[in-house]
C-alpha positions as CSV (number, residue, x, y, z in Angstrom):
1,M,-61.9,-44.3,8.8
2,S,-59.4,-45.3,6.0
3,A,-58.0,-43.0,3.5
4,R,-58.3,-43.8,-0.2
5,R,-55.4,-43.5,-2.2
6,V,-56.3,-41.8,-5.7
7,T,-54.0,-42.2,-8.6
8,A,-54.3,-39.7,-11.3
9,K,-54.4,-41.0,-14.8
10,P,-51.4,-39.9,-16.9
11,S,-52.6,-36.7,-18.9
12,V,-52.6,-37.3,-22.5
13,V,-51.9,-34.2,-24.7
14,P,-53.7,-34.5,-27.8
15,D,-52.1,-34.1,-31.0
16,W,-53.0,-30.8,-32.7
17,R,-54.7,-32.8,-35.7
18,Q,-57.0,-34.3,-33.1
19,T,-57.7,-31.0,-31.5
20,F,-58.4,-29.6,-35.0
21,V,-60.9,-32.5,-35.8
22,E,-62.7,-32.2,-32.6
23,E,-63.0,-28.4,-32.7
24,L,-64.4,-28.4,-36.1
25,G,-66.7,-31.4,-35.2
26,V,-68.3,-29.2,-32.7
27,L,-69.1,-26.5,-35.2
28,A,-71.1,-29.2,-37.3
29,F,-73.9,-28.6,-34.8
30,D,-74.0,-24.9,-35.9
31,V,-74.3,-25.7,-39.6
32,G,-76.5,-28.7,-39.4
33,I,-74.0,-31.2,-40.7
34,P,-73.6,-34.5,-39.1
35,R,-70.6,-34.3,-36.7
36,A,-69.0,-37.4,-38.3
37,T,-69.1,-35.7,-41.5
38,V,-67.3,-32.6,-40.5
39,R,-64.8,-34.7,-38.5
40,V,-64.1,-36.9,-41.7
41,L,-63.5,-33.7,-43.7
42,A,-61.3,-32.0,-41.0
43,W,-59.3,-35.2,-40.8
44,L,-58.5,-35.4,-44.5
45,V,-57.4,-31.6,-44.3
46,V,-54.7,-32.3,-41.8
47,C,-53.9,-36.1,-42.0
48,D,-50.6,-37.4,-43.5
49,P,-50.5,-38.8,-45.9
50,P,-53.3,-36.6,-47.5
51,E,-55.1,-39.6,-49.0
52,Q,-56.6,-41.9,-46.5
53,S,-58.5,-45.3,-46.9
54,A,-61.8,-45.7,-45.2
55,P,-60.3,-48.2,-42.4
56,E,-57.5,-45.6,-41.9
57,I,-60.2,-42.8,-41.4
58,Q,-62.2,-45.2,-38.9
59,S,-59.1,-45.9,-37.0
60,A,-57.9,-42.2,-36.7
61,L,-61.3,-40.9,-35.7
62,Q,-62.8,-43.9,-33.9
63,L,-65.8,-44.0,-36.2
64,S,-67.8,-47.0,-37.5
65,A,-67.6,-48.2,-41.0
66,G,-71.1,-46.9,-41.7
67,A,-70.3,-43.4,-40.5
68,V,-67.2,-43.0,-42.5
69,S,-69.1,-44.4,-45.7
70,A,-72.0,-42.0,-45.0
71,A,-69.6,-39.1,-44.6
72,T,-67.3,-39.9,-47.5
73,R,-70.5,-40.2,-49.8
74,T,-71.9,-36.9,-48.7
75,L,-68.5,-35.2,-49.0
76,I,-68.1,-36.6,-52.5
77,G,-71.7,-35.6,-53.5
78,I,-71.0,-31.9,-52.5
79,G,-67.6,-31.8,-54.4
80,M,-65.3,-31.6,-51.2
81,L,-63.8,-35.1,-51.6
82,E,-62.4,-37.3,-54.4
83,R,-61.6,-40.9,-54.7
84,A,-58.0,-41.9,-55.5
85,A,-56.7,-45.5,-56.2
86,R,-53.0,-46.8,-55.8
87,A,-51.7,-49.4,-58.1
88,G,-51.7,-52.8,-56.6
89,D,-54.0,-51.6,-53.7
90,R,-57.5,-52.8,-53.4
91,H,-58.5,-50.0,-51.1
92,M,-60.0,-46.8,-52.2
93,Y,-58.5,-43.6,-51.0
94,Y,-60.1,-40.4,-50.2
95,K,-58.6,-37.0,-50.4
96,V,-59.8,-33.3,-50.3
97,R,-60.5,-32.2,-53.9
98,A,-58.6,-29.4,-55.3
99,G,-61.1,-26.4,-55.5
100,G,-63.4,-28.1,-53.1
101,W,-63.5,-25.2,-50.6
102,E,-64.9,-23.0,-53.3
103,V,-67.5,-25.6,-54.3
104,A,-68.6,-25.6,-50.7
105,L,-68.8,-21.7,-50.6
106,R,-70.6,-21.6,-53.9
107,S,-73.1,-24.0,-52.4
108,R,-73.6,-21.8,-49.5
109,L,-74.0,-18.8,-52.1
110,R,-76.7,-20.6,-53.8
111,T,-78.6,-20.8,-50.5
112,L,-78.1,-17.2,-49.8
113,V,-79.5,-16.6,-53.5
114,G,-82.4,-18.7,-52.9
115,I,-83.4,-16.9,-49.6
116,R,-83.1,-13.5,-51.6
117,E,-85.0,-14.5,-54.3
118,V,-87.8,-16.0,-52.2
119,A,-87.7,-12.4,-50.4
120,D,-87.8,-10.8,-53.8
121,R,-90.9,-12.7,-54.9
122,A,-92.5,-11.8,-51.5
123,L,-91.9,-8.3,-51.9
124,L,-93.3,-8.2,-55.4
125,A,-96.6,-10.1,-54.1
126,A,-96.9,-7.8,-51.1
127,P,-95.9,-4.3,-51.7
128,G,-96.0,-1.8,-48.9
129,V,-94.7,-4.4,-46.2
130,D,-92.8,-3.1,-43.3
131,D,-89.1,-3.0,-43.3
132,R,-88.6,-6.6,-42.0
133,L,-88.9,-8.4,-45.3
134,H,-86.8,-5.5,-46.9
135,D,-84.1,-6.0,-44.4
136,L,-84.2,-9.7,-45.1
137,R,-83.7,-9.3,-48.7
138,D,-81.1,-6.6,-48.4
139,V,-78.8,-8.4,-46.0
140,Y,-78.8,-11.6,-48.3
141,A,-78.4,-9.6,-51.4
142,W,-75.4,-7.8,-49.8
143,F,-73.8,-11.2,-48.9
144,E,-74.6,-12.6,-52.3
145,N,-72.6,-9.8,-54.1
146,R,-69.7,-9.8,-51.7
147,L,-69.2,-13.5,-51.6
148,D,-69.3,-13.7,-55.5
149,E,-66.9,-10.7,-55.6
150,L,-64.6,-12.2,-53.1
151,L,-64.5,-15.6,-54.7
152,A,-63.8,-14.0,-58.2
153,Q,-60.9,-11.9,-56.6
154,R,-59.5,-15.0,-55.0
155,R,-59.0,-16.6,-58.5
156,T,-57.3,-13.7,-59.8
157,T,-55.0,-13.0,-56.8
158,P,-51.8,-15.2,-56.9
């Protein structure tokens, strides 16, 4: 019997940016957004320089051109990213839009409002239902009020 020699692969300590991107990417499954989209957004939060071309994003994240294109289109559409151009450069650059995080939270708030409105209509149509529908409406109404207050407070706090 011969002993096989096992050589250990050198351990690569990931850059904190890579760790950040991958950890947020995993959360994509919880919010129903494609993982590549969350990874692109996460990268644009921590990359240097803050504006990146599609090829730079592809290279940094090992994503296909199609995945980066779909992600940037989606993120521009929801108000999280904006395009930037550089004089004499044919590439389009992407960066996190100022105020983009509030846009994203307001989008989530619209979803909360929609759920609360549906529950309100159901309560009007079916008076006397048990507490489950009231609980649903009350929880979403509470979050709706608090998030709106918090966003307003954030704008007034330096």
